[in-house]
C-alpha positions, -999 to 999 in steps of 0.1 A, spaced: 515 -316 -153 489 -343 -158 509 -367 -137 511 -341 -109 474 -336 -109 468 -373 -109 491 -377 -78 473 -349 -62 439 -365 -69 451 -398 -54 464 -379 -23 431 -361 -20 412 -393 -23 429 -408 7 423 -376 26 386 -375 17 382 -412 24 397 -406 58 374 -377 64 343 -397 53 352 -425 76 358 -401 104 322 -387 101 305 -419 90 290 -427 124 255 -416 131 251 -398 164 219 -417 170 224 -452 156 262 -454 154 257 -473 121 283 -468 94 272 -445 66 274 -457 30 308 -449 13 314 -433 -20 317 -461 -47 349 -445 -62 366 -421 -38 396 -417 -62 373 -406 -90 355 -382 -66 389 -367 -57 399 -364 -93 367 -346 -103 369 -322 -74 406 -315 -82 400 -311 -119 370 -288 -115 386 -266 -89 391 -234 -108 422 -226 -88 439 -256 -103 431 -244 -138 463 -228 -150 446 -215 -181 418 -196 -166 419 -161 -181 402 -129 -171 393 -100 -194 382 -66 -181 357 -41 -195 362 -6 -182 329 4 -197 309 -22 -177 334 -25 -148 333 -62 -151 356 -92 -153 348 -121 -177 362 -156 -173 373 -175 -204 352 -206 -211 362 -235 -190 348 -270 -189 320 -275 -164 325 -313 -162 354 -337 -160 344 -360 -188 326 -339 -215 311 -357 -245 311 -325 -266 336 -301 -250 325 -271 -271 290 -274 -256 297 -283 -220 316 -253 -208 309 -223 -186 319 -187 -184 312 -162 -156 310 -124 -155 318 -108 -122 311 -71 -113 343 -52 -108 333 -40 -74 338 -75 -60 373 -79 -74 405 -64 -60 424 -77 -90 439 -108 -106 465 -129 -89 490 -140 -116 516 -157 -95 496 -176 -69 506 -157 -38 470 -146 -30 475 -109 -38 464 -90 -68 491 -83 -95 467 -68 -121 439 -44 -112 413 -26 -131 435 4 -131 466 -14 -145 448 -38 -169 457 -38 -205 453 -73 -218 434 -105 -209 455 -121 -181 460 -156 -168 454 -159 -131 428 -161 -103 404 -136 -89 412 -118 -57 377 -112 -42 369 -83 -20 342 -95 3 338 -62 21 329 -41 -10 292 -33 -16 274 -26 -48 240 -9 -50 218 -20 -79 198 5 -101 168 -4 -80 185 3 -47 193 -32 -35 227 -36 -19 248 -66 -26 283 -79 -16 305 -106 -31 292 -130 -6 254 -126 -11 251 -116 -48 225 -136 -68 238 -158 -96 220 -157 -129 222 -189 -149 212 -184 -186 195 -214 -201 200 -213 -238 186 -243 -257 165 -223 -282 141 -248 -298 155 -274 -274 187 -272 -294 223 -272 -285 243 -241 -275 280 -236 -280 300 -223 -251 299 -186 -251 314 -158 -230 292 -145 -202 276 -111 -207 283 -80 -187 246 -73 -188 241 -75 -150 274 -62 -137 257 -28 -129 231 -47 -109 256 -66 -88 247 -101 -101 271 -128 -111 262 -138 -146 267 -173 -160 267 -185 -196 268 -222 -202 267 -243 -233 245 -274 -237 241 -304 -259 208 -307 -277 189 -320 -306 207 -325 -339 241 -331 -321 264 -359 -331 296 -373 -317 321 -400 -326 326 -432 -307 359 -449 -300 359 -466 -334 353 -433 -352 317 -439 -360 293 -410 -358 263 -414 -335 234 -392 -326 233 -376 -292 213 -348 -276 182 -366 -264 166 -355 -233 178 -348 -207 211 -336 -222 202 -299 -224 190 -298 -188 218 -320 -175 244 -297 -189 227 -267 -173 226 -285 -139 262 -294 -143 272 -258 -149 253 -248 -118 272 -274 -97 305 -261 -111 298 -225 -102 284 -234 -68 315 -255 -61 339 -227 -70 319 -203 -49 323 -226 -19 360 -228 -26 363 -190 -27 373 -190 -64 342 -171 -75 320 -145 -57 283 -150 -53 258 -169 -31 254 -205 -40 219 -205 -24 206 -177 -47 207 -191 -82 182 -178 -107 175 -197 -139 163 -177 -169 158 -181 -207 133 -178 -235 112 -203 -255 131 -236 -254 154 -218 -230 124 -207 -210 113 -243 -208 146 -253 -195 147 -225 -170 114 -237 -157 124 -273 -157 157 -264 -140 138 -249 -112 111 -275 -111 135 -305 -109 160 -289 -84 183 -316 -70 160 -345 -80 179 -377 -82 163 -388 -115 189 -367 -132 220 -378 -111 231 -407 -134 233 -383 -163 253 -358 -143 276 -385 -130 282 -398 -165 295 -364 -175 318 -360 -145 298 -333 -127 310 -321 -93 290 -327 -62 271 -358 -72 285 -393 -68 274 -429 -66 276 -447 -32 286 -483 -27 250 -492 -17 237 -478 -51 225 -445 -37 239 -411 -42 257 -384 -23 256 -347 -33 285 -335 -11 319 -322 -19 349 -323 4 367 -290 11 394 -288 37 382 -321 52 346 -310 56 317 -321 35 294 -295 19 261 -301 1 258 -289 -35 224 -286 -52 219 -285 -89 188 -264 -86 175 -229 -83 163 -204 -57 143 -185 -83 133 -186 -120 123 -160 -147 111 -179 -178 100 -162 -209 75 -181 -231 83 -214 -214 76 -241 -240 67 -267 -213 52 -291 -205 52 -308 -239 32 -337 -225 0 -316 -226 9 -291 -253 -11 -307 -281 -43 -311 -260 -40 -277 -244 -35 -257 -276 -61 -277 -295 -85 -269 -266 -79 -232 -268 -84 -232 -306 -115 -254 -304 -133 -233 -278 -132 -205 -304 -162 -213 -326 -150 -188 -352 -116 -204 -358 -112 -220 -392 -90 -251 -392 -68 -258 -422 -83 -292 -428 -112 -313 -418 -88 -337 -402 -74 -310 -380 -108 -298 -370 -120 -333 -360 -87 -341 -342 -91 -308 -322 -125 -319 -310 -111 -352 -298 -80 -335 -282 -103 -310 -264 -123 -339 -249 -90 -355 -239 -78 -323 -222 -110 -321 -202 -105 -356 -190 -68 -350 -183 -75 -319 -162 -103 -335 -143 -81 -364 -135 -55 -342 -119 -77 -333 -90 -65 -297 -91 -74 -271 -65 -67 -235 -61 -66 -214 -29 -83 -181 -37 -59 -163 -14 -29 -176 -34 -43 -169 -69 -58 -136 -58 -93 -142 -72 -127 -147 -57 -135 -176 -80 -168 -186 -64 -179 -150 -62 -189 -152 -25 -173 -119 -16 -141 -132 -1 -109 -150 -11 -108 -175 17 -119 -207 -1 -102 -236 -18 -118 -243 -51 -118 -276 -70 -107 -268 -106 -127 -287 -132 -137 -285 -168 -173 -293 -176 -192 -297 -209 -227 -287 -219 -231 -277 -255 -267 -265 -251 -258 -242 -222 -225 -230 -236 -225 -230 -274 -203 -199 -275 -173 -221 -264 -183 -253 -281 -198 -265 -248 -169 -260 -224 -170 -242 -190 -161 -248 -154 -140 -235 -125 -107 -242 -142 -118 -220 -171 -130 -194 -146 -95 -192 -132 -81 -189 -168 -104 -160 -175 -97 -143 -142 -60 -145 -149 -65 -131 -184 -85 -102 -172 -61 -94 -144 -32 -93 -168 -49 -69 -191 -60 -47 -162 -24 -46 -149 -12 -35 -184 -38 -7 -185 -30 4 -150 7 9 -159 5 28 -191 19 59 -174 53 40 -177 51 40 -215 80 59 -229 82 75 -263 47 63 -274 27 82 -300 -9 87 -291 -37 94 -315 -73 107 -313 -104 89 -323 -101 102 -359 -65 89 -362 -48 123 -358 -16 126 -339 -21 143 -306 -1 174 -298 26 174 -271 2 193 -248 -27 169 -255 -5 138 -249 9 153 -217 -26 160 -204 -39 124 -210 -51 108 -178 -45 71 -170 -81 64 -181 -75 82 -214 -44 61 -221 -62 29 -212 -91 37 -236 -66 47 -264 -47 14 -258 -79 -7 -260 -89 10 -292 -54 6 -307 -48 44 -309 -11 43 -303 23 35 -317 50 23 -294 83 39 -289 116 22 -297 122 16 -260 91 5 -241 91 13 -204 116 -1 -179 123 -33 -199 161 -37 -201 161 -68 -223 159 -68 -260 138 -97 -270 126 -103 -235 152 -128 -222 186 -122 -207 215 -132 -229 243 -154 -216 267 -141 -241 288 -110 -237 267 -79 -246 291 -52 -236 284 -19 -254 320 -16 -264 349 -39 -271 371 -50 -242 407 -38 -244 424 -64 -265 398 -89 -250 417 -118 -266 413 -151 -247 437 -179 -246 429 -215 -256 400 -226 -234 409 -250 -206 396 -285 -209 402 -315 -187 425 -340 -203 396 -365 -204 417 -389 -184 400 -408 -156 419 -422 -127 432 -455 -139 425 -450 -176 415 -427 -205 381 -420 -219 373 -438 -251 380 -407 -270 414 -403 -254 426 -368 -247 402 -340 -254 417 -313 -277 421 -278 -264 404 -253 -287 400 -216 -292 368 -197 -285 350 -185 -316 370 -155 -330 392 -157 -299 378 -125 -284 350 -109 -265 327 -98 -293 299 -74 -293 271 -99 -291 235 -92 -286 204 -109 -273 188 -110 -307 218 -130 -320 216 -156 -292 179 -152 -285 148 -167 -300 131 -151 -330 96 -154 -342 108 -166 -376 103 -201 -389 140 -207 -389 166 -194 -364 203 -196 -362 217 -212 -331 250 -203 -315 270 -226 -337 256 -212 -369 234 -242 -376 200 -236 -389 171 -253 -371 134 -252 -372 121 -233 -342 93 -210 -333 64 -201 -355 63 -224 -386 65 -212 -421 33 -210 -440 27 -241 -462 43 -265 -437 22 -291 -419 30 -272 -387 15 -239 -400 -21 -228 -394 -40 -228 -427 -20 -258 -441 -42 -280 -463 -18 -309 -458 -20 -331 -427 13 -348 -432 42 -346 -456 59 -377 -442 31 -403 -443 9 -410 -473 -16 -432 -454 -32 -430 -420 -23 -466 -413 14 -460 -419 14 -430 -395 -3 -449 -367 21 -478 -370 50 -454 -368 34 -438 -337 30 -471 -319 66 -482 -327 81 -449 -316 62 -447 -284 71 -483 -276 108 -474 -280 105 -443 -258 86 -462 -231 111 -490 -231 134 -466 -213 169 -453 -220 202 -468 -207 192 -459 -172 157 -472 -176 140 -438 -177 112 -427 -200 129 -395 -213 96 -379 -221 86 -382 -184 120 -366 -174 110 -335 -193 76 -330 -177 81 -305 -149 46 -313 -135 61 -347 -125 86 -329 -101 69 -298 -87 63 -305 -51 76 -340 -52 92 -353 -20 126 -358 -37 126 -323 -52 140 -291 -36 114 -264 -44 126 -230 -56 113 -201 -35 98 -183 -64 91 -185 -101 79 -160 -127 67 -170 -161 61 -144 -188 41 -154 -218 29 -133 -248 -9 -133 -246 -11 -134 -284 17 -159 -290 8 -190 -310 37 -213 -300 22 -225 -267 -11 -226 -250 -15 -203 -220 -31 -233 -202 4 -248 -198 18 -218 -178 -14 -218 -158 -9 -255 -149 26 -248 -138 14 -220 -116 -13 -241 -100 12 -269 -92 38 -245 -79 13 -226 -57 0 -258 -42 37 -268 -35 42 -236 -16 62 -218 -43 56 -181 -49 46 -185 -85 36 -156 -107 24 -158 -144 22 -128 -166 3 -129 -199 13 -98 -217 -15 -85 -239 7 -69 -264 33 -97 -263 42 -123 -289 66 -152 -285 94 -143 -259 80 -108 -251 101 -80 -239 98 -66 -204 74 -37 -205 61 -7 -186 70 -9 -149 86 -43 -151 122 -53 -156 142 -84 -150 165 -68 -124 137 -52 -105 120 -85 -100 152 -101 -89 158 -73 -64 123 -75 -51 125 -112 -46 158 -109 -28 143 -82 -6 114 -104 2 132 -137 7 168 -128 17 172 -96 36 137 -84 44 141 -51 26 112 -39 4 122 -27 -30 95 -5 -45 87 0 -81 100 34 -91 74 60 -100 66 66 -136 80 96 -155 50 115 -169 53 117 -207 55 154 -217 61 150 -254 42 128 -279 61 104 -301 69 109 -337 50 80 -354 28 90 -383 1 64 -378 -13 41 -351 -1 5 -351 -18 -8 -319 -42 -37 -319 -78 -27 -315 -92 -47 -286 -126 -31 -285 -144 -61 -301 -131 -84 -273 -132 -62 -242 -159 -44 -223 -143 -12 -211 -170 14 -201 -149 16 -170 -112 13 -180 -103 7 -144 -124 -25 -143 -124 -41 -177 -139 -75 -185 -146 -99 -213 -160 -134 -218 -143 -167 -221 -153 -168 -258 -137 -134 -263 -105 -145 -246 -100 -176 -268 -110 -155 -299 -82 -131 -290 -58 -160 -285 -66 -175 -319 -66 -143 -339 -36 -146 -362 -27 -180 -347 3 -196 -363 2 -232 -352 -19 -258 -369 -39 -285 -351 -26 -307 -336 -7 -279 -320 28 -292 -313 50 -313 -336 31 -345 -334 26 -358 -370 56 -347 -389 90 -334 -378 88 -305 -352 111 -285 -332 110 -303 -299 107 -339 -311 144 -344 -317 149 -346 -279 127 -377 -278 140 -395 -308 170 -396 -332 181 -380 -364 173 -409 -387 135 -412 -381 111 -391 -402 90 -383 -371 95 -384 -334 62 -396 -320 59 -397 -282 24 -386 -273 4 -416 -261 -28 -395 -259 -27 -389 -296 -20 -426 -303 -50 -436 -283 -72 -411 -302 -58 -423 -335 -66 -459 -326 -100 -452 -310 -114 -429 -338 -96 -445 -368 -129 -451 -386 -136 -413 -385 -101 -399 -389 -87 -421 -416 -111 -410 -443 -102 -373 -435 -64 -378 -435 -45 -358 -461 -78 -349 -479 -75 -312 -473 
């Protein structure tokens, strides 16, 4: 069989080469276009990753979800870690006539006759329509494709079956594995080496997108290749945002080519082409997104330390764990002011929706700066300015939105001012203003299901989340390419075929594959890794009295910093600084980037894992690049918050599709008035009354000092804020498994060197 495929690939190569030559003349200059450097390899990749040629593709059907799920297949021709570079797809049953088991193009197994998972190809019904729960109508040709970016804590994700979560909405759902920190592999001599550095996670997600888009173009899968939506939470949220921000940027092509991705190839002149050849015609394939929904996006890391330190330092009541942390926070805050002012940021009032200069209109473009005057602004340790005016306006707007939508709250228990549970009649008679006041005073307990949110844990799951088991859902051995390149084998030789975990479609859940707030989480391989909020007592925890467990002296730490940063800045095998590759602000609006149409970033307003300034900076850059960028800071939300009140993931997708694809307006459904009070015995809400002025609940306000005080209340991260002295969750992607610490932040090194005489005596002194 392999020999047949190789012969086919060679034949296709000659066909493609002839096609390329035939169309290589420019209509204007008549100059010959650059040729693909290895046409035979291009043909091999496109033949190998054509799902129709995969004799082991297997489809399982869920009658409960009316959805077909594809067994995991390899997304690339030359995977380094096959168990982490695969892809699975879930397709709504409405788009499928059945499964063609004998290759004649007609369905042999249908939903009505299905009993067991079956080998074969989809027969797609392009005439069928499916109406989402929000009233948007889709077909197999125009359905959005949801790409779930795993990578919790920037870690690896094992290949997992796609969830049936969105079948009822009409979306194509894609789950992909990815390499990440803490991964190892073996070289040709059997020696183990570390892998998983940036941009491995992101590269594997881009490669999965190329695979699915290619097979959509071939007619093997339904969906619209132009309407890809990236989504994930925490580290996955970071990658969802980076996936969108770096769409089809050639900085990532070498890594994609190395893995054998489809639709990106080297040219003889050293450039790249991003076309595939189908039936003699060339088609462009992008590795990017049309839209993005990112929950608690932990990006960009480049500014994370400064930004979080700045938020903490502006709160004059915050107590740092050590004098070293407090002094370092002061220096980082000054560095953040310098950083922001050096970006020459601006905001159009009409885009952000705020009258920042308070002149009565929203028609101006405002320069965004941070200023310092300790005498005039002692309440924020001296900091103020238009950049912080925007931050405050965004904060107030998000609280007001929450208060204005409390009628959507389902199953809540409301209490009076004395802490007594309201009767059903009293709860039913509450006005919107009454609910807003009760919320601000913490006089409520939430129900088990909050509003329209359809996602436990906030972010969509890529794994199968069917409410019931699929009939016999057993899947065959997953299909992997042989690993053989035209003309020779990979160093590893042939890649083994393996079974999926448990060999069946399990009842998975978002919690199992999501991102918890615990100090330790389990990734999809069962490995334990440090993610999220640090445990008390570690140097990453607020209140820690130890500045570093890894370094006994300040001098030792600074020397390690300098050496590690030098190694990073020397570049990887392609000459890239991998820290720079993972900074989305380097790519948003860049000439070589394809901008997404829209992005939505949802952060918990009380989460301690990331500064809210980081999401604000992403929004500013995206708006200035012409992207419809929306940030939501959820006042009751922690890390990776759930969708709440009138919001839901599917509603936002449908509304964006209506706005940007078919011109149809999808309205938010009206709230169902609560007629019965909940059953909680005591209020569990957060009392916001000390932070917020709410004499008019329809027009609440608070000061910048109150905003940062709310942010730091119960803060979990120490200062410096993000993994910069000892081991931390994201640093593996910029280092290796043998170093005690992964230092990469040049700003910190400069501070350590410039203020050594002040910081050194404080180091590890409590």
